[in-house]
C-alpha positions in Angstrom: 72.3 39.7 149.1 71.5 37.1 146.4 68.5 39.2 145.3 70.7 42.3 145.1 73.1 40.5 142.8 70.4 39.2 140.6 68.7 42.6 140.4 72.0 44.3 139.5 72.6 41.7 136.7 69.1 42.2 135.3 69.6 46.0 135.1 73.2 46.1 134.1 74.6 42.8 133.1 73.6 43.0 129.4 74.9 46.5 128.8 78.1 45.8 130.8 79.0 42.7 128.7 78.0 44.5 125.5 80.5 47.3 126.3 83.3 44.9 127.1 82.8 42.8 124.0 82.3 45.7 121.6 85.4 47.4 123.1 87.5 44.3 122.7 86.3 43.8 119.1 87.1 47.4 118.2 90.6 46.8 119.5 90.9 43.7 117.3 89.6 45.5 114.3 92.0 48.4 114.7 95.0 46.2 115.2 94.1 44.2 112.1 93.5 47.3 110.1 96.9 48.7 111.1 98.6 45.5 110.1 96.8 45.2 106.7 95.9 48.7 106.0 94.6 49.3 102.4 91.9 51.1 100.6 89.6 48.0 101.0 90.0 48.2 104.8 89.4 51.9 104.8 86.2 51.4 102.9 85.1 48.7 105.4 85.8 51.0 108.3 83.7 53.8 106.6 80.8 51.4 105.9 80.9 50.2 109.5 80.9 53.8 110.8 77.9 54.6 108.7 76.1 51.4 109.9 76.8 52.3 113.5 75.5 55.9 113.0 72.3 54.6 111.3 71.6 52.3 114.3 72.3 55.1 116.7 69.7 57.2 114.8 67.4 54.1 114.8 67.2 54.2 111.0 66.7 50.5 110.6 66.3 50.7 106.8 69.5 52.5 106.2 71.3 50.2 108.8 70.2 47.1 106.8 71.7 48.5 103.7 75.1 49.1 105.2 74.9 45.7 107.0 74.3 44.0 103.7 77.4 45.7 102.2 79.5 44.7 105.2 78.4 41.1 105.0 78.9 41.0 101.3 81.8 43.1 100.0 83.7 43.3 103.4 83.1 39.9 104.9 86.9 39.4 104.8 87.5 42.2 107.3 86.7 42.2 111.1 84.0 44.8 110.4 81.6 42.2 109.2 81.8 40.4 112.5 81.7 43.7 114.4 78.5 44.7 112.6 76.8 41.4 113.7 77.7 42.2 117.4 76.6 45.8 117.0 73.2 44.7 115.5 72.7 42.2 118.3 73.5 44.8 120.9 71.0 47.2 119.3 68.2 44.6 119.3 68.9 43.7 122.9 68.8 47.4 124.0 65.3 47.4 122.4 64.3 44.4 124.5 64.4 42.0 121.6 66.5 39.2 123.2 65.2 36.5 120.8 66.1 38.7 117.8 69.6 39.4 119.1 70.2 35.6 119.6 69.0 34.9 116.1 71.3 37.5 114.6 74.3 36.1 116.4 73.5 32.5 115.5 72.9 33.4 111.8 76.1 35.5 111.6 78.4 33.0 113.3 79.9 32.0 110.0 81.3 35.5 109.7 83.5 35.0 112.7 86.4 33.2 111.1 89.0 34.4 113.7 89.0 32.3 116.9 89.2 35.4 119.1 86.2 37.0 117.5 84.2 33.8 117.5 84.8 33.5 121.2 83.4 37.0 121.7 80.3 35.9 119.9 79.9 32.7 122.0 80.3 34.7 125.2 77.6 37.2 124.0 75.3 34.3 123.0 75.7 32.7 126.4 74.8 35.9 128.2 71.7 36.4 126.0 70.6 32.8 126.6 70.9 33.6 130.3 68.8 36.7 129.9 66.2 34.6 128.0 66.0 32.2 131.0 67.8 29.3 129.3 70.8 28.5 131.4 71.2 25.0 129.9 71.7 26.6 126.4 74.1 29.1 127.9 76.2 26.3 129.3 76.1 24.5 125.9 77.3 27.7 124.2 80.1 28.1 126.7 81.2 24.5 126.0 81.8 25.4 122.4 84.7 27.7 123.5 86.7 24.8 125.0 89.6 24.9 127.3 91.7 27.4 125.3 89.5 30.4 126.3 91.1 33.8 125.6 88.8 35.5 128.1 88.7 32.9 130.9 87.4 35.3 133.6 84.3 36.2 131.5 83.7 32.6 130.5 84.0 31.2 134.0 81.7 34.0 135.5 79.0 33.3 132.8 79.3 29.6 133.6 78.8 30.3 137.3 75.8 32.5 136.5 74.2 29.7 134.5 74.9 27.1 137.2 73.5 29.4 139.9 70.3 29.7 137.8 70.1 25.9 137.7 70.7 25.7 141.5 74.1 24.1 141.2 75.8 26.2 143.9 78.9 24.0 144.3 79.7 24.1 140.6 78.9 27.9 140.5 81.2 28.5 143.5 84.1 26.7 141.7 83.6 28.7 138.5 83.4 32.0 140.4 86.6 31.2 142.1 88.2 30.4 138.7 86.9 33.7 137.4 88.4 35.6 140.2 91.8 33.9 139.7 91.8 35.1 136.1 90.5 38.6 136.8 92.8 41.6 137.5 92.6 43.0 141.1 91.7 46.4 139.7 88.9 45.2 137.4 85.7 47.2 137.9 83.6 44.0 137.9 85.6 42.3 140.6 83.3 43.5 143.5 80.2 42.1 141.9 82.0 38.8 141.1 83.0 38.5 144.8 79.4 39.1 145.8 78.4 36.2 143.5 81.0 34.0 145.1 79.8 34.8 148.6 76.2 34.1 147.5 77.3 30.7 146.3 78.8 29.9 149.7 82.4 30.8 148.9 84.9 33.2 150.3 86.8 35.7 148.1 90.6 35.5 148.4 92.3 38.0 150.6 93.5 41.2 148.8 97.3 41.4 148.5 99.0 43.8 150.8 100.0 47.1 149.2 
């Protein structure tokens, strides 16, 4: 069972977290744009869309041009931070974990908002795990602190790192914490329960309908 969980994580963990984080970041960017809509924000959104399309087409040269514009002229919008996350996801999808980590570490100053910075820290922690560096993943998670806005994701990642280090008791406690903060209908709940069982725990009973 433990091997099955680890195999699933290797095959799907990175893309799953990427989807979650990028989806959340898009929500933040849209909410911010609605509240402060202006020509400047519209331009930033257009530049980001062009950047995203260039990456989708694997036109790295064009993507770098749009990325530079976002980091320069539009660094005061969430799209600069979103571009950093998107570029890291692109590199990871092309099996360049080290490059993705470097991009996130270099772009950290772009993440002025606490919610966006937490997304970056969570993503970095996941990449450190994929790179086989659970100690660095835990250190990255420590930077989030107690006021985590995504406690379920943070606790699950911490449990993954502790599992990799052989700390089953600590991992079990973190998986339990993650389940406490995770909605019953969350699509990742089943996998998280498997991780808890593998760490020697028992998932809480499902509430009666």
